[in-house]
BALOSE-824831 format. One record per residue: z, y, x of N, C-alpha, C in turn. Coordinates in pm, whole numbers, plus 50000, padded with zeros to 5 digits. Atoms other than C-alpha are relative to their C-alpha. Last residue first. Example, Ala and Ser with C-alpha at 12.3 -4.5 7.8 and 13.67 -1.06 7.14 Angstrom:
BEGIN
+-------+-------+-------+-------+-------+-------+-------+-------+-------+
!   n_w !   n_v !   n_u !  ca_w !  ca_v !  ca_u !   c_w !   c_v !   c_u !
+-------+-------+-------+-------+-------+-------+-------+-------+-------+
! 49994 ! 49881 ! 49918 ! 50714 ! 49894 ! 51367 ! 50073 ! 50109 ! 49923 !
! 50000 ! 49881 ! 50089 ! 50780 ! 49550 ! 51230 ! 50000 ! 50120 ! 50090 !
+-------+-------+-------+-------+-------+-------+-------+-------+-------+
//
This chain:
BEGIN
+-------+-------+-------+-------+-------+-------+-------+-------+-------+
!   n_w !   n_v !   n_u !  ca_w !  ca_v !  ca_u !   c_w !   c_v !   c_u !
+-------+-------+-------+-------+-------+-------+-------+-------+-------+
! 49966 ! 50072 ! 49878 ! 79326 ! 34810 ! 49150 ! 50088 ! 49881 ! 49968 !
! 49870 ! 49956 ! 49949 ! 79149 ! 35023 ! 48891 ! 50031 ! 49928 ! 50131 !
! 49989 ! 50065 ! 49870 ! 78796 ! 35014 ! 48759 ! 50127 ! 50054 ! 50065 !
! 49985 ! 49913 ! 49884 ! 78810 ! 35098 ! 48390 ! 50009 ! 49919 ! 50127 !
! 50090 ! 49886 ! 50007 ! 78705 ! 34955 ! 48054 ! 50012 ! 50095 ! 50118 !
! 49928 ! 49875 ! 50024 ! 79008 ! 34732 ! 48030 ! 49912 ! 50123 ! 49987 !
! 49890 ! 50016 ! 50096 ! 78870 ! 34378 ! 47998 ! 50064 ! 50133 ! 49961 !
! 50057 ! 50047 ! 50126 ! 78530 ! 34437 ! 48160 ! 50108 ! 49989 ! 49891 !
! 50067 ! 49886 ! 50063 ! 78694 ! 34647 ! 48430 ! 49938 ! 49961 ! 49866 !
! 49897 ! 49907 ! 50047 ! 78937 ! 34365 ! 48511 ! 49935 ! 50118 ! 49927 !
! 49935 ! 50058 ! 50118 ! 78656 ! 34108 ! 48530 ! 50101 ! 50098 ! 49941 !
! 50098 ! 50009 ! 50108 ! 78452 ! 34329 ! 48764 ! 50065 ! 49947 ! 49873 !
! 50017 ! 49864 ! 50052 ! 78752 ! 34420 ! 48981 ! 49903 ! 50000 ! 49883 !
! 49876 ! 49958 ! 50065 ! 78840 ! 34051 ! 49018 ! 49984 ! 50139 ! 49938 !
! 49982 ! 50063 ! 50131 ! 78479 ! 33950 ! 49082 ! 50126 ! 50048 ! 49929 !
! 50044 ! 49910 ! 50107 ! 78405 ! 34199 ! 49359 ! 50036 ! 49945 ! 49862 !
! 49916 ! 49881 ! 50003 ! 78602 ! 34026 ! 49634 ! 49964 ! 50100 ! 49892 !
! 49869 ! 50038 ! 50053 ! 78432 ! 33697 ! 49551 ! 50091 ! 50121 ! 49987 !
! 49896 ! 50026 ! 49900 ! 78092 ! 33855 ! 49609 ! 50137 ! 49972 ! 49937 !
! 49903 ! 49891 ! 50010 ! 77854 ! 33823 ! 49311 ! 50112 ! 49971 ! 50100 !
! 50041 ! 49886 ! 49921 ! 77545 ! 33613 ! 49378 ! 50089 ! 50122 ! 49989 !
! 50043 ! 49893 ! 50090 ! 77601 ! 33367 ! 49094 ! 49959 ! 50127 ! 50074 !
! 50104 ! 50043 ! 50094 ! 77608 ! 33054 ! 49310 ! 49947 ! 50115 ! 49914 !
! 50124 ! 50025 ! 49926 ! 77797 ! 33207 ! 49601 ! 49885 ! 49968 ! 49905 !
! 50046 ! 49873 ! 49944 ! 78064 ! 33353 ! 49373 ! 49867 ! 49983 ! 50072 !
! 50064 ! 49930 ! 50110 ! 78094 ! 33025 ! 49183 ! 49941 ! 50132 ! 50047 !
! 50124 ! 50073 ! 50025 ! 78166 ! 32848 ! 49512 ! 49921 ! 50068 ! 49888 !
! 50092 ! 49968 ! 49890 ! 78423 ! 33112 ! 49602 ! 49864 ! 49933 ! 49979 !
! 50045 ! 49863 ! 50020 ! 78584 ! 33078 ! 49259 ! 49902 ! 50040 ! 50110 !
! 50098 ! 50003 ! 50109 ! 78596 ! 32701 ! 49298 ! 49946 ! 50140 ! 49973 !
! 50124 ! 50053 ! 49944 ! 78764 ! 32747 ! 49636 ! 49891 ! 49990 ! 49894 !
! 50056 ! 49897 ! 49913 ! 79027 ! 32972 ! 49479 ! 49867 ! 49954 ! 50059 !
! 50073 ! 49908 ! 50088 ! 79078 ! 32713 ! 49207 ! 49937 ! 50113 ! 50081 !
! 50113 ! 50072 ! 50059 ! 79166 ! 32450 ! 49468 ! 49917 ! 50093 ! 49911 !
! 50106 ! 50007 ! 49899 ! 79380 ! 32694 ! 49666 ! 49878 ! 49926 ! 49948 !
! 50052 ! 49865 ! 49976 ! 79589 ! 32778 ! 49361 ! 49882 ! 49996 ! 50095 !
! 50087 ! 49967 ! 50112 ! 79625 ! 32412 ! 49266 ! 49938 ! 50138 ! 50018 !
! 50117 ! 50086 ! 49998 ! 79759 ! 32321 ! 49610 ! 49902 ! 50037 ! 49889 !
! 50086 ! 49957 ! 49891 ! 79995 ! 32620 ! 49622 ! 49870 ! 49919 ! 50001 !
! 49944 ! 50039 ! 49871 ! 80127 ! 32530 ! 49279 ! 49907 ! 50052 ! 50109 !
! 50087 ! 50009 ! 49883 ! 79998 ! 32730 ! 48985 ! 50081 ! 49964 ! 50124 !
! 49934 ! 49950 ! 49880 ! 80153 ! 32685 ! 48644 ! 49907 ! 49979 ! 50119 !
! 49873 ! 49943 ! 50046 ! 80030 ! 32634 ! 48290 ! 50081 ! 50055 ! 50116 !
! 49880 ! 50078 ! 49967 ! 79678 ! 32586 ! 48425 ! 50127 ! 50070 ! 49953 !
! 49910 ! 49910 ! 49928 ! 79395 ! 32760 ! 48238 ! 50128 ! 49923 ! 50029 !
! 49890 ! 49945 ! 50077 ! 79144 ! 32492 ! 48145 ! 50082 ! 50095 ! 50086 !
! 49995 ! 50057 ! 50134 ! 78817 ! 32327 ! 48248 ! 50109 ! 50060 ! 49912 !
! 49884 ! 50089 ! 50007 ! 78748 ! 32557 ! 48546 ! 50011 ! 49950 ! 49857 !
! 49967 ! 50028 ! 49860 ! 78415 ! 32721 ! 48632 ! 50120 ! 49907 ! 50010 !
! 50016 ! 50142 ! 49970 ! 78286 ! 32696 ! 48275 ! 50030 ! 49962 ! 50144 !
! 50127 ! 50019 ! 49929 ! 78227 ! 33068 ! 48232 ! 49975 ! 49854 ! 50035 !
! 50108 ! 49967 ! 50093 ! 78499 ! 33090 ! 47966 ! 49862 ! 49978 ! 50064 !
! 50008 ! 50104 ! 50104 ! 78741 ! 32907 ! 48196 ! 49882 ! 50026 ! 49907 !
! 50050 ! 50120 ! 49934 ! 78669 ! 33135 ! 48492 ! 49987 ! 49885 ! 49901 !
! 50144 ! 49985 ! 49979 ! 78709 ! 33436 ! 48264 ! 49939 ! 49877 ! 50067 !
! 50065 ! 50003 ! 50132 ! 79050 ! 33322 ! 48145 ! 49849 ! 50010 ! 50013 !
! 50002 ! 50140 ! 50044 ! 79160 ! 33244 ! 48501 ! 49930 ! 49985 ! 49864 !
! 50096 ! 50072 ! 49914 ! 79062 ! 33592 ! 48617 ! 49987 ! 49856 ! 49951 !
! 50134 ! 49959 ! 50043 ! 79237 ! 33756 ! 48319 ! 49892 ! 49933 ! 50085 !
! 50038 ! 50062 ! 50127 ! 79551 ! 33551 ! 48381 ! 49858 ! 50036 ! 49960 !
! 49923 ! 49949 ! 50112 ! 79572 ! 33652 ! 48746 ! 49947 ! 49935 ! 49872 !
! 50008 ! 50083 ! 50120 ! 79424 ! 33439 ! 49019 ! 50098 ! 50045 ! 49893 !
! 49883 ! 49948 ! 50071 ! 79363 ! 33704 ! 49284 ! 50002 ! 49932 ! 49864 !
! 50005 ! 49986 ! 50146 ! 79125 ! 33506 ! 49503 ! 50132 ! 50054 ! 49946 !
! 49883 ! 50062 ! 50061 ! 79096 ! 33568 ! 49876 ! 49998 ! 50025 ! 49850 !
! 50037 ! 50136 ! 50037 ! 78746 ! 33641 ! 50009 ! 50117 ! 49923 ! 49940 !
! 50086 ! 49993 ! 50119 ! 78811 ! 34015 ! 50009 ! 49957 ! 49862 ! 49952 !
! 50004 ! 50121 ! 50082 ! 79098 ! 33940 ! 50244 ! 49918 ! 50009 ! 49875 !
! 50007 ! 50128 ! 49930 ! 79177 ! 34283 ! 50380 ! 49981 ! 49886 ! 49899 !
! 50129 ! 50021 ! 49935 ! 79110 ! 34636 ! 50258 ! 49986 ! 49872 ! 50078 !
! 49996 ! 49927 ! 49872 ! 79465 ! 34741 ! 50177 ! 49876 ! 49965 ! 50084 !
! 49978 ! 49857 ! 50022 ! 79431 ! 34656 ! 49808 ! 50017 ! 50081 ! 50128 !
! 50124 ! 49940 ! 50050 ! 79276 ! 34318 ! 49888 ! 50015 ! 50152 ! 49988 !
! 50094 ! 49997 ! 49887 ! 79580 ! 34230 ! 50099 ! 49866 ! 50060 ! 49959 !
! 49959 ! 49901 ! 49902 ! 79815 ! 34330 ! 49817 ! 49900 ! 50011 ! 50115 !
! 50021 ! 49869 ! 50061 ! 79627 ! 34131 ! 49553 ! 50032 ! 50111 ! 50101 !
! 50145 ! 49978 ! 49998 ! 79613 ! 33822 ! 49774 ! 49965 ! 50138 ! 49946 !
! 50037 ! 49979 ! 49860 ! 79988 ! 33847 ! 49835 ! 49850 ! 50028 ! 50012 !
! 49956 ! 49866 ! 49960 ! 80051 ! 33895 ! 49462 ! 49962 ! 50031 ! 50144 !
! 50076 ! 49899 ! 50074 ! 79842 ! 33591 ! 49367 ! 50035 ! 50141 ! 50047 !
! 50138 ! 49995 ! 49949 ! 79981 ! 33371 ! 49643 ! 49916 ! 50105 ! 49927 !
! 50062 ! 50131 ! 49996 ! 80341 ! 33455 ! 49559 ! 49857 ! 50015 ! 50048 !
! 50142 ! 50007 ! 49965 ! 80542 ! 33767 ! 49638 ! 49955 ! 49854 ! 50006 !
! 50079 ! 49947 ! 50110 ! 80873 ! 33824 ! 49461 ! 49850 ! 49998 ! 50025 !
! 49959 ! 50048 ! 50132 ! 81072 ! 33783 ! 49780 ! 49917 ! 50067 ! 49891 !
! 49974 ! 49890 ! 50094 ! 80875 ! 33866 ! 50096 ! 50033 ! 49943 ! 49861 !
! 49901 ! 49902 ! 49955 ! 80894 ! 33624 ! 50390 ! 50037 ! 50109 ! 49901 !
! 49880 ! 50059 ! 49942 ! 80718 ! 33299 ! 50304 ! 50111 ! 50101 ! 50024 !
! 49942 ! 50093 ! 50096 ! 80457 ! 33440 ! 50067 ! 50133 ! 49945 ! 50051 !
! 49946 ! 49924 ! 50113 ! 80390 ! 33736 ! 50296 ! 50071 ! 49910 ! 49900 !
! 49880 ! 49929 ! 49953 ! 80349 ! 33520 ! 50605 ! 50066 ! 50075 ! 49885 !
! 49893 ! 50097 ! 49982 ! 80111 ! 33284 ! 50423 ! 50129 ! 50069 ! 50044 !
! 49953 ! 50039 ! 50133 ! 79900 ! 33577 ! 50308 ! 50116 ! 49902 ! 50009 !
! 49922 ! 49887 ! 50052 ! 79878 ! 33714 ! 50661 ! 50055 ! 49967 ! 49862 !
! 49870 ! 50005 ! 49934 ! 79767 ! 33371 ! 50785 ! 50090 ! 50113 ! 49951 !
! 49935 ! 50121 ! 50052 ! 79487 ! 33368 ! 50527 ! 50139 ! 49986 ! 50061 !
! 49938 ! 49975 ! 50129 ! 79401 ! 33732 ! 50608 ! 50072 ! 49877 ! 49942 !
! 49983 ! 50130 ! 50065 ! 79338 ! 33646 ! 50975 ! 50074 ! 50019 ! 49868 !
! 50114 ! 50085 ! 49964 ! 79200 ! 33942 ! 51172 ! 50007 ! 49864 ! 49932 !
! 50120 ! 49950 ! 50066 ! 79430 ! 34191 ! 51000 ! 49877 ! 49915 ! 50030 !
! 50111 ! 50031 ! 49911 ! 79734 ! 33986 ! 51099 ! 49869 ! 50039 ! 49931 !
! 50118 ! 50052 ! 50069 ! 80008 ! 34157 ! 50902 ! 49886 ! 49981 ! 50100 !
! 49969 ! 50132 ! 50052 ! 80353 ! 34201 ! 51053 ! 49877 ! 49931 ! 49941 !
! 49998 ! 50095 ! 49888 ! 80248 ! 34490 ! 51277 ! 50040 ! 49860 ! 49957 !
! 50135 ! 50021 ! 49947 ! 80140 ! 34686 ! 50969 ! 49999 ! 49898 ! 50114 !
! 50069 ! 50109 ! 50068 ! 80475 ! 34639 ! 50795 ! 49865 ! 49967 ! 50064 !
! 50106 ! 50051 ! 49912 ! 80727 ! 34849 ! 50984 ! 49935 ! 49880 ! 49931 !
! 50066 ! 50119 ! 50052 ! 80950 ! 35061 ! 50763 ! 49886 ! 49963 ! 50093 !
! 50141 ! 49983 ! 50040 ! 81165 ! 35303 ! 50961 ! 49942 ! 49868 ! 49950 !
! 50015 ! 49899 ! 50103 ! 81543 ! 35331 ! 50992 ! 49859 ! 50026 ! 49953 !
! 49948 ! 49871 ! 49950 ! 81568 ! 35146 ! 51321 ! 49973 ! 50113 ! 49901 !
! 49954 ! 50008 ! 49861 ! 81349 ! 34862 ! 51188 ! 50040 ! 50140 ! 50045 !
! 49947 ! 49880 ! 49934 ! 81290 ! 34810 ! 50819 ! 50049 ! 49970 ! 50141 !
! 50105 ! 49934 ! 49922 ! 81061 ! 34533 ! 50690 ! 50049 ! 50123 ! 50077 !
! 50064 ! 50096 ! 49909 ! 81325 ! 34291 ! 50562 ! 49904 ! 50069 ! 50096 !
! 49904 ! 50042 ! 49898 ! 81538 ! 34569 ! 50416 ! 49935 ! 49909 ! 50104 !
! 49973 ! 49885 ! 49913 ! 81242 ! 34723 ! 50234 ! 50095 ! 49962 ! 50114 !
! 50119 ! 49979 ! 49917 ! 81134 ! 34386 ! 50100 ! 50021 ! 50114 ! 50097 !
! 50003 ! 50108 ! 49900 ! 81489 ! 34310 ! 49981 ! 49879 ! 50016 ! 50092 !
! 49899 ! 49970 ! 49898 ! 81507 ! 34651 ! 49811 ! 50001 ! 49894 ! 50109 !
! 50041 ! 49879 ! 49927 ! 81182 ! 34599 ! 49625 ! 50096 ! 50030 ! 50114 !
! 50109 ! 50037 ! 49910 ! 81276 ! 34241 ! 49533 ! 49954 ! 50120 ! 50083 !
! 49945 ! 50073 ! 49886 ! 81610 ! 34353 ! 49391 ! 49894 ! 49962 ! 50101 !
! 49927 ! 49900 ! 49923 ! 81438 ! 34608 ! 49169 ! 50058 ! 49936 ! 50126 !
! 50099 ! 49931 ! 49917 ! 81202 ! 34330 ! 49067 ! 50062 ! 50114 ! 50081 !
! 50040 ! 50087 ! 49889 ! 81488 ! 34115 ! 48945 ! 49906 ! 50074 ! 50095 !
! 49882 ! 50017 ! 49916 ! 81629 ! 34401 ! 48739 ! 49968 ! 49911 ! 50121 !
! 49981 ! 49887 ! 49909 ! 81285 ! 34501 ! 48611 ! 50122 ! 49984 ! 50091 !
! 49903 ! 50057 ! 49906 ! 81204 ! 34162 ! 48462 ! 50039 ! 50105 ! 50105 !
! 49921 ! 50113 ! 50049 ! 80902 ! 34324 ! 48297 ! 50089 ! 49946 ! 50112 !
! 50054 ! 50130 ! 49958 ! 80790 ! 34662 ! 48433 ! 50091 ! 49889 ! 49946 !
! 50132 ! 50018 ! 50060 ! 80856 ! 34991 ! 48256 ! 49932 ! 49872 ! 50038 !
! 49990 ! 50060 ! 50133 ! 81223 ! 34957 ! 48342 ! 49866 ! 49981 ! 49931 !
! 50081 ! 50123 ! 50001 ! 81147 ! 35023 ! 48710 ! 49998 ! 49935 ! 49862 !
! 50141 ! 49964 ! 49987 ! 81266 ! 35385 ! 48706 ! 49907 ! 49879 ! 49985 !
! 50046 ! 49929 ! 50121 ! 81608 ! 35291 ! 48572 ! 49852 ! 50034 ! 50003 !
! 50015 ! 50083 ! 50120 ! 81645 ! 35029 ! 48852 ! 49953 ! 50074 ! 49875 !
! 50138 ! 50045 ! 50018 ! 81587 ! 35257 ! 49150 ! 49978 ! 49935 ! 49865 !
! 50091 ! 49884 ! 50006 ! 81910 ! 35457 ! 49148 ! 49858 ! 49958 ! 49965 !
! 49963 ! 49921 ! 50117 ! 82144 ! 35169 ! 49060 ! 49908 ! 50121 ! 49983 !
! 50041 ! 50067 ! 50124 ! 81962 ! 34940 ! 49307 ! 50029 ! 50085 ! 49877 !
! 49934 ! 50127 ! 50027 ! 81996 ! 35178 ! 49601 ! 49956 ! 49946 ! 49865 !
! 49914 ! 50022 ! 50116 ! 81752 ! 35450 ! 49701 ! 50063 ! 49861 ! 49993 !
! 49859 ! 49972 ! 49972 ! 81622 ! 35534 ! 50049 ! 50095 ! 49959 ! 49888 !
! 49966 ! 50015 ! 49858 ! 81259 ! 35429 ! 50087 ! 50150 ! 50015 ! 50028 !
! 50058 ! 50124 ! 49952 ! 81155 ! 35371 ! 49727 ! 50044 ! 49970 ! 50142 !
! 49911 ! 50111 ! 50035 ! 81399 ! 35640 ! 49620 ! 49946 ! 49867 ! 50050 !
! 49953 ! 50070 ! 49880 ! 81194 ! 35896 ! 49813 ! 50098 ! 49886 ! 49970 !
! 49855 ! 49971 ! 49995 ! 81161 ! 36102 ! 49491 ! 50065 ! 49938 ! 50124 !
! 49980 ! 49855 ! 50007 ! 80782 ! 36116 ! 49530 ! 50147 ! 50038 ! 50015 !
! 50040 ! 49943 ! 49872 ! 80768 ! 35753 ! 49644 ! 50027 ! 50151 ! 50003 !
! 49900 ! 50041 ! 49901 ! 80968 ! 35628 ! 49346 ! 49968 ! 50055 ! 50138 !
! 49877 ! 49925 ! 50026 ! 80747 ! 35831 ! 49111 ! 50106 ! 49965 ! 50104 !
! 50026 ! 49860 ! 49964 ! 80426 ! 35692 ! 49262 ! 50126 ! 50084 ! 49984 !
! 49997 ! 49990 ! 49854 ! 80569 ! 35341 ! 49246 ! 49975 ! 50143 ! 50045 !
! 49863 ! 50021 ! 49953 ! 80648 ! 35372 ! 48876 ! 50010 ! 50020 ! 50151 !
! 49924 ! 49879 ! 50033 ! 80308 ! 35521 ! 48791 ! 50143 ! 49989 ! 50053 !
! 50047 ! 49898 ! 49907 ! 80134 ! 35233 ! 48971 ! 50076 ! 50131 ! 49978 !
! 49938 ! 50031 ! 49871 ! 80343 ! 34985 ! 48777 ! 49961 ! 50103 ! 50105 !
! 49860 ! 49960 ! 50009 ! 80237 ! 35152 ! 48452 ! 50072 ! 49976 ! 50132 !
! 49998 ! 49854 ! 50002 ! 79871 ! 35125 ! 48546 ! 50143 ! 50052 ! 49994 !
! 50024 ! 49945 ! 49867 ! 79913 ! 34762 ! 48647 ! 50010 ! 50151 ! 50002 !
! 50124 ! 49923 ! 49998 ! 80068 ! 34658 ! 48316 ! 49984 ! 50071 ! 50134 !
! 49981 ! 49859 ! 50031 ! 80332 ! 34390 ! 48364 ! 49867 ! 50073 ! 50010 !
! 49969 ! 49989 ! 50143 ! 80340 ! 34010 ! 48364 ! 50028 ! 50144 ! 49958 !
! 50001 ! 50122 ! 50082 ! 80339 ! 34014 ! 48747 ! 50051 ! 50025 ! 49858 !
! 50107 ! 50028 ! 50097 ! 80266 ! 34375 ! 48862 ! 50010 ! 49870 ! 49919 !
! 49970 ! 49964 ! 50140 ! 80594 ! 34489 ! 49016 ! 49901 ! 49943 ! 49900 !
! 49877 ! 50069 ! 50040 ! 80568 ! 34310 ! 49352 ! 50028 ! 50025 ! 49851 !
! 50037 ! 50139 ! 50028 ! 80205 ! 34427 ! 49380 ! 50121 ! 49915 ! 49962 !
! 50081 ! 50002 ! 50122 ! 80315 ! 34791 ! 49350 ! 49968 ! 49856 ! 49961 !
! 49905 ! 49989 ! 50110 ! 80583 ! 34726 ! 49613 ! 49929 ! 50002 ! 49864 !
! 49933 ! 50129 ! 50012 ! 80319 ! 34605 ! 49856 ! 50096 ! 50001 ! 49881 !
! 50098 ! 50088 ! 50062 ! 80115 ! 34918 ! 49788 ! 50058 ! 49860 ! 49982 !
! 50010 ! 49965 ! 50141 ! 80418 ! 35133 ! 49859 ! 49903 ! 49911 ! 49926 !
! 49882 ! 50059 ! 50064 ! 80468 ! 34946 ! 50186 ! 50000 ! 50030 ! 49850 !
! 50034 ! 50142 ! 50018 ! 80112 ! 35042 ! 50279 ! 50117 ! 49926 ! 49935 !
! 50101 ! 50008 ! 50106 ! 80198 ! 35407 ! 50221 ! 49963 ! 49855 ! 49971 !
! 49934 ! 49973 ! 50127 ! 80519 ! 35376 ! 50423 ! 49903 ! 49994 ! 49883 !
! 49924 ! 50115 ! 50048 ! 80338 ! 35203 ! 50709 ! 50064 ! 50025 ! 49864 !
! 49875 ! 50027 ! 49929 ! 80086 ! 35485 ! 50754 ! 50075 ! 49884 ! 49934 !
! 49893 ! 49902 ! 50019 ! 79731 ! 35472 ! 50617 ! 50126 ! 49959 ! 50077 !
! 49987 ! 49922 ! 49878 ! 79440 ! 35270 ! 50755 ! 50112 ! 50104 ! 49992 !
! 49957 ! 50086 ! 49891 ! 79471 ! 35003 ! 50488 ! 50018 ! 50072 ! 50132 !
! 49856 ! 50023 ! 50016 ! 79452 ! 35272 ! 50222 ! 50054 ! 49917 ! 50115 !
! 49936 ! 49875 ! 49959 ! 79110 ! 35370 ! 50356 ! 50152 ! 49987 ! 49990 !
! 50003 ! 50001 ! 49854 ! 79002 ! 35008 ! 50328 ! 50064 ! 50127 ! 50056 !
! 49896 ! 50092 ! 49954 ! 79113 ! 35011 ! 49966 ! 50006 ! 49995 ! 50153 !
! 49871 ! 49932 ! 50014 ! 78904 ! 35321 ! 49898 ! 50114 ! 49912 ! 50052 !
! 49995 ! 49908 ! 49886 ! 78599 ! 35137 ! 50035 ! 50131 ! 50080 ! 49997 !
! 49962 ! 50082 ! 49885 ! 78673 ! 34860 ! 49785 ! 50006 ! 50085 ! 50127 !
! 49855 ! 50029 ! 50013 ! 78666 ! 35120 ! 49509 ! 50048 ! 49917 ! 50117 !
! 49925 ! 49878 ! 49969 ! 78328 ! 35255 ! 49626 ! 50151 ! 49973 ! 49995 !
! 50011 ! 49981 ! 49855 ! 78181 ! 34904 ! 49628 ! 50080 ! 50123 ! 50044 !
! 49913 ! 50102 ! 49938 ! 78311 ! 34850 ! 49275 ! 49998 ! 50015 ! 50152 !
! 49862 ! 49955 ! 50019 ! 78156 ! 35178 ! 49156 ! 50099 ! 49903 ! 50065 !
! 49979 ! 49882 ! 49916 ! 77819 ! 35081 ! 49302 ! 50144 ! 50049 ! 49992 !
! 49991 ! 50034 ! 49857 ! 77833 ! 34732 ! 49153 ! 50032 ! 50121 ! 50086 !
! 49873 ! 49956 ! 49945 ! 77913 ! 34842 ! 48797 ! 50011 ! 49984 ! 50152 !
! 49966 ! 49866 ! 50045 ! 77571 ! 34831 ! 48634 ! 50121 ! 50056 ! 50074 !
! 50105 ! 49911 ! 49950 ! 77447 ! 34530 ! 48832 ! 50032 ! 50146 ! 49965 !
! 49972 ! 49973 ! 49858 ! 77778 ! 34359 ! 48764 ! 49898 ! 50097 ! 50058 !
! 49890 ! 49904 ! 49995 ! 77725 ! 34392 ! 48390 ! 50030 ! 50039 ! 50144 !
! 50054 ! 49874 ! 50052 ! 77386 ! 34221 ! 48420 ! 50107 ! 50110 ! 50004 !
! 50082 ! 49942 ! 49894 ! 77531 ! 33948 ! 48642 ! 49943 ! 50135 ! 49957 !
! 49909 ! 49950 ! 49898 ! 77800 ! 33878 ! 48383 ! 49923 ! 50070 ! 50112 !
! 49939 ! 49879 ! 50056 ! 77540 ! 33847 ! 48108 ! 50094 ! 50064 ! 50102 !
! 50104 ! 49897 ! 50003 ! 77341 ! 33603 ! 48320 ! 50055 ! 50132 ! 49947 !
! 50017 ! 49957 ! 49861 ! 77660 ! 33407 ! 48388 ! 49894 ! 50109 ! 50009 !
! 49888 ! 49910 ! 49971 ! 77737 ! 33394 ! 48016 ! 49990 ! 50052 ! 50144 !
! 50023 ! 49876 ! 50075 ! 77393 ! 33250 ! 47951 ! 50109 ! 50102 ! 50029 !
! 50104 ! 49919 ! 49936 ! 77431 ! 32994 ! 48228 ! 49976 ! 50133 ! 49929 !
! 50075 ! 49943 ! 50111 ! 77764 ! 32857 ! 48101 ! 49897 ! 50098 ! 50056 !
! 49984 ! 49855 ! 50016 ! 77889 ! 32644 ! 48389 ! 49910 ! 50048 ! 49888 !
! 50119 ! 49920 ! 49971 ! 77899 ! 32269 ! 48339 ! 50028 ! 50148 ! 49977 !
! 50019 ! 49900 ! 50106 ! 78230 ! 32083 ! 48361 ! 49885 ! 50093 ! 50039 !
+-------+-------+-------+-------+-------+-------+-------+-------+-------+
//
C-alpha cells in the first residue's frame, strides 16, 4: 500500500507549527518520571482508565481520587462512584485496586523499582503481564507519560485511523494481538523515519490535530 505523499506533506507542515509545544510536553513527561512513586502510580491509574474513555475526563477522575486519598486508601465502594465517568467503571475500579495491591509493600506503593528505565520494551512486557487492565497500548501510553519509551507506539483508535489515512496500514484491525501490535508499531517507526517526525511525537501530533489541544 502506497503512502499518501500529499497528506504526509500536510502532516509535516502541521508538525512544524506544533513541534515546539510537543517537545515541551515530552519534557513535562520526563519531569513526571522523576516524581515519587505515588505520583507515578497515579499516572498508571490514568492509563488504566483511558480505554474507550475520554482522556481529559480520566485525568479529572484521577486528580480527584488523589486529592481525597481514595486512590491510595479507598475500597471499591468508595472509589467506584468517582470512576463512573469512564466506561466499564466497575471493572476499572477493580483494576485500580488490584494494581495498588500488587504494587504495595509495607503500606507504601513501590512502582519505580519495578520498571526498567533502561529497557522500556522489557518494562512494557512486565506491565502487561503483571497489571490487570493494562495491554500494550496502555503500557506504552504509561511509559511515554513518565518519560520512557518514546519509540513505543500508542496504537489508539486515532493513531490507527491516521495511519490508515496516510497509507501506512491498509485497514484498522478489529483486534490487536501482540504480534499484530508489534507489526504495526514497526510500520509506525518506519513511517516516522521516512517522514522525519519522531515516533514519540506522532501520537501527540495526531491527538492535537483531532482535539485541538496537546494533552497526554
